[in-house]
N, C-alpha and C positions, 0 to 999 in steps of 0.2 A: 709784747713787741708787735708793732704794726706790720702788715704785709709788705709795705714799701720798705721798711727797715730790714725786714727779712730778705727781701729781694736784693737790696744793696749789700747786705752782709754776705750773702751767698756769692754775689758777683766779685766782691773784694777778695774773699777767701779763695775763689777759683783763680783769680788773676795772680795772687801771691803764690799759690801752689804751682801754677804753670810757670811763672818766672823762676821759681826755685828749681823745678825739675829741668826746665830748658837750660838754665845756667849750669846745673850740675852735669847735664848730658854733654854740653859743649866742652866743659872743663875735662870730663872723662876722656873724650876723644883727643883733646889737646895733650893730656898727660900720657896717653897711649901712643903719641906720635901719629895719630890718624888724621890725614889731611881733611877729612870730612868735617872737622870742627869749623874750618873756615867756610865750608859750604853751608853749614848751619847758620852761621852769622849772616852770610849773604842772603840766604833764603828768608831769614827772619826780617832783615832790613828791607828787602824788596817786597816780598809777598805778605809777611806778617804785619809790617808797619806801613810802608809807602802805599802799596796797592789796597790795603785795608782802609787806609785814610782816604784814598781816592774813591773807594766804594761808598764810604760814609757820605762823601760829598755828592756823589752821583745819585744816591738814594734819599737825599734830603726830601722830606715831605711824603715819603712812602708810608702809607698807613695800611699795610696789609693786615687783615684781621688774624688773630691768633687761631691756631688749630686746636679744637677741643680735645682734651684727653681726660676721660672720665676716671680712670684708675691709674694715675701716673706711677705710683710706687710699685704696684703689681706689674704693670706693663714694662717699666724700666728694669725691674729685677729679672723678668723673663727674658728680655732682650739682652741684658748683660750676660746672662747664662748662655744664651744662644751665641753671642759674640765670642765667648771663650771657646765654645765648640767649633765655631766657624774659623777662628784664627788658627787653631791647632789642627783640627780635623780636616778642614777644607784647604786653607792656604798652605798648611804644612804638608801633611801626608796625602791628602786627597788630590791635590794638583800634581804631585809627583806621580801618583798612580795613574792619573788620567793621561799624562804625557807619555806613559809607557805603553798605552794601548795602541797607538798608531805611530809610525815614524814621523819625524818633523815634516810638516807640510799642511796643506789645506784641511785634510781630514782631522788632524790633531787640533787645529785652531777652531774648527766648527764644534768639536766635542767640548773643548774648553769653554767656548762661548755659551753653549747650552748649559753646562754645569754652573757657570758664573750666574746666569740668569736664574737658575734654580736656587743657588745659595744666597744671592743678594736680593732677589725680588720675591720669588714664589714662596719660599719657606718663611721669610719674615712676615710677608703679607698673611700667610696662612696662620701664623702664630698670633698676629693681632686679631684676626677674625675669630680665632678660637677663644681669645680673651674678651670678645664682645666689642672690639673697637671697630670703627669705620675706617676704611682705607681710601675710599673715593675722594675725600677732601684733600688727601696728600697729592693728588694729581692736578688739582685745580690751580690755575694761575691767579694768584691772590694779590696782584699789584696792578697799578695803572699801566695801560699800554705804553704811554710815553716813557715812564720809568723803566719798564721792561726793555724797550728797544734802545733807549739812550744808554742804559747800563751795558747791554749786550754789545752794542757797537763800539763804545769807547773802550771798555775792558778787553773786548776781542781784538781790537787793533793794537792795544798796548801789549797783550799777550803775544801775538804773532810777531810784532816788531821786536820785543824783548828777546824772545827765543831765537829769532833770526840772528841776533847779535851775540848772545851769551852761550849759545849751544852750537855744536857742529852740524845741526840739522840740515841746513842748505847744502853744505859740502857733501854730506852723506847722500842726499838726494841726487846731487849732480854726479856723484861717483857711480850711480846706477846706470848712467847714460840713457835715462828715460827721455824719449822724444817729447816735444810739445803736445803732440796728439795723444800720447799715452798719459801725460800729466793732466790733460784736460778732463779725463774721466777718473783717473786715479785719485786726484786731489779731493773731489767731493765724495767719492766712494770710501776712501780711507777715513775721511772725517766722519761719515755716518757710522762706519765700523767702530772707530775708537770712541765715538760719543756714546754708543750703546755699550761696548765692552767695558770701558772705564767710567764714563760719565754717568750713564743711567744706573749701572749696577752699584757703584760706590755711593753716588749721591742719594739714591733711594734708601739704601740701608743706613748710611751714616747721618744724612741730613733729614730726609723726610720722616724716617722711622725713628731712629735713635735720638736725634737732637730734639725733636718735638717732645718726646717722652721725658728726657732729662730736664729740659727747660721747664716743663710743667711740674716735675718732681721737686726741683730746686726752687720753683717759683721765681725763676730769673732766666730770661732768654740769654743773657750774657754768660751766666754760669753754664748753661746748656751748650753754648758755642764752645767754650773753653774746654770743658770736660770731654765733649765729643771729639774735639780736635786731638786731644791726647790719646783717646781711644782709637781714633783713625790711624794715628801713627803707630801705636803699640800693636794694633791688630796685624800689621805687616811684619812684625818681628819673627814669628815662627816660620813664615815662608822664606824670608831672607836667610835665616839661620839654617833651615833644613834643606832648602833648594838652591840657595845662592851659589854663584861661581865667581871666578875672577872677573868676569865681564859684567857682573850685576852690581849696580851701585848699592852700597851699604852692607853688602854681605861680608861675613867674617867668621872664622872658626871660633871667635870669642863672642859668646852670647851677650855679654854686657856691652860690648862695642856695638853690636847690632841694635840692642835696645836703645842705647844712647843715640845712635843714628836716627832711629825712627822718631825719637822725641825732638832731636835738634833740627832735623831736615824736613821730615814729613808733617809733623804736627803744625808748623807755621802755615803750610799749605791748607791744612784743615781749618785754621783760623780764618783764612780769607774766604773760603767757600762757605764756612759756617756763618760768617757775617753777612755774606750776600743773601743766604737763605733766611737768616733771622730778620733782615730788613725788608725782604720782598715776599717771603713765603712762596716763592715760585720754584718748583722743582725743575720745570723746563729751563729756566734761566741758568741755574747752576749746572745742569746737565750739559747744556750747549757750551757754557764757558769752560767746563772741565774738558770737553772735547777739543776746544780751541787751544788749551794748554798742551794737550797731548798729541795733536795731529802732526805737527812738524817733526818732533823727535821720533815718531813711529812710522813716518811715511816711507822712508827708505826700506825698512824691513817689510812693510806692506807690499811694496813694489817687487821685492825679491821673492816674497811668498806667493803672491797671486799672479805674477806675470813672469814666470821662470824662463820663458822662451823669447821674451822681448829683447 
C-alpha cells in the first residue's frame, strides 16, 4: 500500500470514528433528557462545519512546511500516557487541591495560572526534550504574513460578533457597571490573560505538541486533527466530573453524560482549532484566536476578580 493510500485510509477511518462517536454522544444526551444535545448540534454546525469551512477558504494557498517528528510512535505513546495523567491527576484532583490553597481571589488565580503553565507547557516540553525532540520549531510562525493576518482578522471578527449574539457575555459585562475608562484597560488585559491561560496552554499541548506527533504517527494531518480533537474533549471529562457544579457547563453526577458532553460539545471546537493549525502550522495564530473565543465570556468574571472596588 502506498503512503498516499495509507494517508487517505487513516483520514477516512478517523472521520468515520469521529462521526460515530459524536453521533452516539449526541444521542446519549438526548436519551437522557440532557439539553446539551442541542448545544452539541449547534456547536458542530457552527464551529465544526461552517467556521471550519471558512477557515479552509481563508487558508487556501497556505503552504506551511510540516514539523519534523523523528520518532512519532514513541513520542505519541509517551504523550498519550502523559495526557492520561494530566486529565485525571491535574484537571481532576490537582486543580481541586490547588483551589483549596487560597480563598477565591487573585492569589488563587495566580497559583492556578502557574500550575497550568507547568502542566501544559513546561512538562510536555521537558518530555519531548527527554525523548530527543526539538521544541523550538513549534514556536515558529510557519505561514505567510498575509495568510496569518487575513485569517486572524476575519475569524477574530466572526468570533467576537458571534459570541456577542449567542452568549450573554455583553449583558454580563454591562451588569458589572464597569465604566468606559475601566473597560479601556480591562478589555486588553483580560484578553492577554485568557489568551495565556486558555489559548497558549491548551494550544501548545494539544495542537503544537500532540497533534504534530499524532499526524506523523498516522501519516495523515487530517487523522491527527480528528483524533486530537477527540482527546481535547475527553481530557476535560475528569475535571468536569470531579470538580463541576451546577454553574459549570457539562458537569453532571453521571460520568457517561459528562463524557458525552465533551465529545458532543468540546470536540467540534477542537476540530476548528486543529484545522487552523494543520493549515498554517502557526501556534501564535491558534493561540490568539483561542483567546478571542474566550475573552468576552470571561471578561465579566475578570472584572469582578481584579477590580473588586470599582
